[in-house]
MIRO-35138 format. One record per residue (C-alpha): residue number from 1; x negated, y negated, z. Coordinates in nm, 4 decimals, padded with zeros to 6 digits. Layout:
N
> nr,x,y,z
> NUM,X,Y,Z
...
This chain:
254
> nr,x,y,z
> 1,-02.6055,-02.7438,-03.5557
> 2,-02.8942,-02.5750,-03.5201
> 3,-02.7311,-02.2551,-03.5347
> 4,-02.5438,-02.3123,-03.8428
> 5,-02.8424,-02.5002,-04.0153
> 6,-03.0182,-02.1475,-03.9445
> 7,-02.7267,-01.9686,-04.0859
> 8,-02.7269,-02.1453,-04.3637
> 9,-03.0924,-02.1337,-04.4560
> 10,-03.0530,-01.7453,-04.4333
> 11,-02.7598,-01.7506,-04.6730
> 12,-02.9743,-01.9098,-04.8741
> 13,-03.2129,-01.6497,-04.9017
> 14,-02.9616,-01.3906,-04.9158
> 15,-02.7850,-01.5855,-05.2206
> 16,-02.8410,-01.3039,-05.4422
> 17,-02.6061,-01.0394,-05.2832
> 18,-02.3389,-01.2758,-05.3740
> 19,-02.2293,-01.6145,-05.5972
> 20,-01.8659,-01.6355,-05.5304
> 21,-01.8676,-01.7580,-05.1916
> 22,-01.9814,-01.8809,-04.8727
> 23,-01.8958,-01.9183,-04.5553
> 24,-02.0312,-02.0031,-04.1392
> 25,-01.8363,-01.9420,-03.8420
> 26,-01.9640,-02.0908,-03.4991
> 27,-01.8817,-02.1040,-03.1471
> 28,-01.9454,-02.3609,-02.9133
> 29,-01.8000,-02.3584,-02.5403
> 30,-01.5549,-02.0533,-02.6837
> 31,-01.4282,-02.3025,-02.9483
> 32,-01.4569,-02.1487,-03.2695
> 33,-01.5230,-02.3269,-03.6028
> 34,-01.5831,-02.2345,-03.9563
> 35,-01.6433,-02.3913,-04.3219
> 36,-01.6006,-02.1490,-04.6317
> 37,-01.5613,-02.2074,-04.9767
> 38,-01.6139,-02.0744,-05.3457
> 39,-01.9547,-02.1379,-05.4858
> 40,-02.3158,-02.1365,-05.3606
> 41,-02.4593,-02.1653,-05.0422
> 42,-02.5838,-02.4995,-05.1593
> 43,-02.2654,-02.6192,-05.3068
> 44,-02.0382,-02.5101,-05.0073
> 45,-02.2268,-02.6687,-04.7497
> 46,-02.3820,-02.9933,-04.6970
> 47,-02.5563,-03.1884,-04.3955
> 48,-02.2155,-03.3466,-04.2621
> 49,-02.0704,-02.9732,-04.2848
> 50,-02.3725,-02.8159,-04.0781
> 51,-02.3335,-03.1254,-03.8391
> 52,-01.9645,-03.0500,-03.7694
> 53,-02.0323,-02.7043,-03.7001
> 54,-02.2907,-02.6884,-03.3985
> 55,-02.2501,-02.4228,-03.1619
> 56,-02.4581,-02.1636,-02.9735
> 57,-02.3723,-01.8711,-03.1865
> 58,-02.2965,-01.8373,-03.5791
> 59,-02.2542,-01.5822,-03.8315
> 60,-02.2521,-01.6575,-04.2144
> 61,-02.1435,-01.4501,-04.5374
> 62,-02.1817,-01.4827,-04.8896
> 63,-01.9513,-01.3024,-05.1020
> 64,-01.9798,-01.0878,-05.4022
> 65,-01.6214,-00.9594,-05.4581
> 66,-01.5797,-00.5808,-05.4819
> 67,-01.2218,-00.6088,-05.3201
> 68,-00.9814,-00.8324,-05.3766
> 69,-01.1478,-01.0439,-05.6418
> 70,-01.2681,-01.3923,-05.6114
> 71,-01.0048,-01.5862,-05.4353
> 72,-01.0447,-01.8601,-05.1504
> 73,-00.8601,-01.7040,-04.8832
> 74,-01.1113,-01.3963,-04.9548
> 75,-01.4129,-01.5954,-04.8516
> 76,-01.5817,-01.4700,-04.5370
> 77,-01.6278,-01.5069,-04.2336
> 78,-01.2685,-01.4159,-04.1596
> 79,-01.1433,-01.5801,-03.8535
> 80,-00.8444,-01.4670,-03.6634
> 81,-00.6733,-01.5633,-03.3403
> 82,-00.4769,-01.3249,-03.1226
> 83,-00.4329,-01.2904,-02.7749
> 84,-00.7609,-01.2046,-02.6487
> 85,-00.8705,-01.5062,-02.7888
> 86,-01.0687,-01.5708,-03.1392
> 87,-01.2770,-01.3115,-03.4013
> 88,-01.4789,-01.3982,-03.6582
> 89,-01.6077,-01.0897,-03.8635
> 90,-01.8505,-01.0919,-04.1422
> 91,-01.8487,-00.7446,-04.3591
> 92,-02.1135,-00.5859,-04.6186
> 93,-01.9621,-00.2849,-04.8017
> 94,-01.6568,-00.1189,-04.9167
> 95,-01.4037,00.0688,-04.6773
> 96,-01.2647,00.3832,-04.8998
> 97,-00.9662,00.4520,-04.6523
> 98,-00.8299,00.0961,-04.6910
> 99,-00.4538,00.1956,-04.8681
> 100,-00.3956,00.4315,-04.5474
> 101,-00.4994,00.1464,-04.3137
> 102,-00.3162,-00.0756,-04.4789
> 103,-00.0168,00.0648,-04.5468
> 104,-00.0013,00.2468,-04.1303
> 105,-00.0735,-00.1566,-03.9790
> 106,00.1709,-00.3020,-04.2109
> 107,00.4497,-00.0406,-04.0892
> 108,00.3771,-00.2044,-03.7639
> 109,00.3928,-00.5302,-03.8796
> 110,00.1070,-00.6870,-03.9086
> 111,00.1245,-00.9418,-04.2044
> 112,-00.2473,-00.9903,-04.4183
> 113,-00.3316,-01.2831,-04.5680
> 114,-00.6198,-01.1697,-04.7488
> 115,-00.6593,-00.8634,-05.0365
> 116,-00.9628,-00.7462,-04.8887
> 117,-01.1160,-00.4654,-04.6844
> 118,-01.2519,-00.6605,-04.4794
> 119,-00.9303,-00.8019,-04.3231
> 120,-00.8615,-00.4618,-04.2219
> 121,-01.1675,-00.4336,-03.9941
> 122,-01.1023,-00.7617,-03.8327
> 123,-00.7424,-00.6240,-03.7739
> 124,-00.8558,-00.2786,-03.6302
> 125,-01.0479,-00.4520,-03.4068
> 126,-00.8152,-00.6948,-03.2667
> 127,-00.5694,-00.4380,-03.2409
> 128,-00.8346,-00.1826,-03.0330
> 129,-00.9476,-00.4573,-02.8117
> 130,-00.5728,-00.4771,-02.6714
> 131,-00.5987,-00.1303,-02.5477
> 132,-00.9737,-00.1368,-02.3878
> 133,-01.2150,-00.3520,-02.1808
> 134,-01.3801,-00.5471,-02.3956
> 135,-01.4739,-00.6102,-02.7544
> 136,-01.7687,-00.4047,-02.8122
> 137,-01.6018,-00.1395,-02.7386
> 138,-01.3168,-00.2251,-02.9438
> 139,-01.5802,-00.2361,-03.2173
> 140,-01.7089,00.0874,-03.1568
> 141,-01.3177,00.2463,-03.1425
> 142,-01.2017,00.0972,-03.4527
> 143,-01.5586,00.1567,-03.6407
> 144,-01.5130,00.5126,-03.5628
> 145,-01.1536,00.5229,-03.7681
> 146,-01.2711,00.3153,-04.0709
> 147,-01.4289,00.4918,-04.3631
> 148,-01.7007,00.3620,-04.5940
> 149,-01.9718,00.1461,-04.5954
> 150,-01.9710,-00.1499,-04.3562
> 151,-02.2023,-00.3493,-04.2049
> 152,-02.0416,-00.5896,-03.9799
> 153,-02.1455,-00.9038,-03.7238
> 154,-01.8369,-00.9494,-03.5017
> 155,-01.8288,-01.2791,-03.3351
> 156,-01.6156,-01.3124,-03.0014
> 157,-01.6211,-01.6520,-02.7861
> 158,-01.9246,-01.4980,-02.5681
> 159,-02.0586,-01.2189,-02.7683
> 160,-02.2489,-01.1312,-03.0777
> 161,-02.1911,-00.8012,-03.2187
> 162,-02.3585,-00.5825,-03.5163
> 163,-02.2810,-00.2798,-03.6150
> 164,-02.3624,-00.0179,-03.8869
> 165,-02.1501,00.2683,-04.0118
> 166,-02.2162,00.6068,-03.9443
> 167,-02.3525,00.6617,-04.2923
> 168,-02.5908,00.3921,-04.3056
> 169,-02.4782,00.3011,-04.6430
> 170,-02.5977,-00.0752,-04.5930
> 171,-02.8492,-00.2573,-04.4882
> 172,-02.8934,-00.4271,-04.1231
> 173,-03.1305,-00.5313,-03.9214
> 174,-03.2189,-00.7488,-03.6303
> 175,-03.5260,-01.0187,-03.5125
> 176,-03.6097,-01.3117,-03.2995
> 177,-03.7084,-01.6520,-03.3362
> 178,-03.8230,-01.7494,-02.9697
> 179,-03.4957,-01.6920,-02.7616
> 180,-03.2357,-01.6475,-03.0469
> 181,-03.1527,-01.2818,-03.1701
> 182,-03.0966,-01.3136,-03.5739
> 183,-02.9154,-01.0349,-03.7396
> 184,-02.9335,-01.0095,-04.1755
> 185,-02.8508,-00.7643,-04.4230
> 186,-03.2214,-00.8441,-04.5607
> 187,-03.5276,-00.8671,-04.3613
> 188,-03.6029,-01.1649,-04.5970
> 189,-03.3338,-01.3680,-04.4432
> 190,-03.4970,-01.3591,-04.0555
> 191,-03.8428,-01.4342,-04.2370
> 192,-03.6758,-01.7145,-04.4529
> 193,-03.5812,-01.9004,-04.0781
> 194,-03.9228,-01.8627,-03.9129
> 195,-03.7967,-01.5301,-03.6930
> 196,-03.9889,-01.1810,-03.6140
> 197,-03.8231,-00.8634,-03.7957
> 198,-03.7709,-00.6288,-03.4652
> 199,-03.5965,-00.3360,-03.6311
> 200,-03.3326,-00.2229,-03.8505
> 201,-02.9964,-00.1104,-03.6181
> 202,-02.9581,00.2702,-03.6865
> 203,-02.6836,00.4395,-03.8622
> 204,-02.3233,00.3977,-03.6868
> 205,-02.5306,00.1634,-03.3703
> 206,-02.3716,-00.1398,-03.2222
> 207,-02.5757,-00.3928,-03.0848
> 208,-02.4272,-00.6296,-02.8283
> 209,-02.5899,-01.0015,-02.7537
> 210,-02.4550,-01.2125,-02.4485
> 211,-02.6060,-01.5069,-02.3020
> 212,-02.9809,-01.3479,-02.4880
> 213,-02.9132,-00.9755,-02.3309
> 214,-02.9014,-00.7658,-02.6069
> 215,-02.7505,-00.4258,-02.5315
> 216,-02.7355,-00.0850,-02.7834
> 217,-02.4207,00.1326,-02.7858
> 218,-02.5223,00.4580,-02.9623
> 219,-02.1465,00.6201,-02.9550
> 220,-02.0681,00.6631,-03.3336
> 221,-02.4732,00.7268,-03.4279
> 222,-02.5037,01.1027,-03.5532
> 223,-02.8393,01.0733,-03.6922
> 224,-02.7770,01.0703,-04.0421
> 225,-02.9118,00.8019,-04.2644
> 226,-02.7519,00.7694,-04.6494
> 227,-02.8958,00.4525,-04.7777
> 228,-02.7683,00.3413,-05.0955
> 229,-02.9967,00.3889,-05.3622
> 230,-02.8782,00.0714,-05.5048
> 231,-03.0386,-00.1308,-05.2378
> 232,-03.3771,-00.0979,-05.3823
> 233,-03.2787,-00.0474,-05.7502
> 234,-03.0970,-00.3855,-05.7529
> 235,-02.9486,-00.5641,-05.4302
> 236,-03.2177,-00.6102,-05.2673
> 237,-03.4955,-00.9242,-05.3146
> 238,-03.8464,-00.7429,-05.3679
> 239,-03.9608,-00.9435,-05.0634
> 240,-03.7391,-00.7694,-04.7915
> 241,-03.8137,-00.4151,-04.6415
> 242,-03.6113,-00.1419,-04.5752
> 243,-03.6209,00.1747,-04.3661
> 244,-03.9581,00.0926,-04.3659
> 245,-04.0047,00.0615,-04.7562
> 246,-04.0997,-00.2641,-04.9476
> 247,-03.8445,-00.3108,-05.2194
> 248,-04.0895,-00.4466,-05.4581
> 249,-04.2979,-00.1357,-05.3813
> 250,-03.9752,00.1103,-05.4461
> 251,-03.9439,-00.0404,-05.7568
> 252,-04.3010,-00.0035,-05.9208
> 253,-04.2949,00.3624,-05.7954
> 254,-03.9464,00.4028,-05.9882
């Protein structure tokens, strides 16, 4: 479980972003496995669990409930099976058009198992995927219909896709460790697992990783940035760097 273990240490470094629930999903030869529960990263996972989650790709999440409360079924990553296969989605942020989207989907027959806005994102991607040729195209189309803050990691059987909302409210950065491509909300997580931070995603950017090859989709980029000031004031760890600015230094400056 090298991938799962890397995700685990990355989540450990991001524990300050959420203490209610933690989860990791992995893909091994197109098969999706996951483990998630309420509690801190160190309590939710043990050696045995991480061994079971072996794979070539992993996404992890720590949860701090803003929408939907702290129930177990609201833990992420959200995983779903649909006609095109499986998806795992990890979401940081808050949508503002959740009620309209949910109602629209429910009138088309959707049955939601959680009370989170994140499930609506997963559903939107799955629905778009039925009408377009690739999962990254589906993420792009879904993202253009969502309103609010969303930094996403989406894992399909063959691809890992990172997506940042067109406003860039929440951070999302990319790094490398040897051959591996890493994404995280904060630079401190990439450094914690021994990776090198490469860059931040631009607001609206979608980065697709398939077999170690990285491509970028800029269709939703508007050249705007509305980074939430609360990242510097409260959310982020002092040793992270966001938009080229040391969080610790920003706090001293403030």
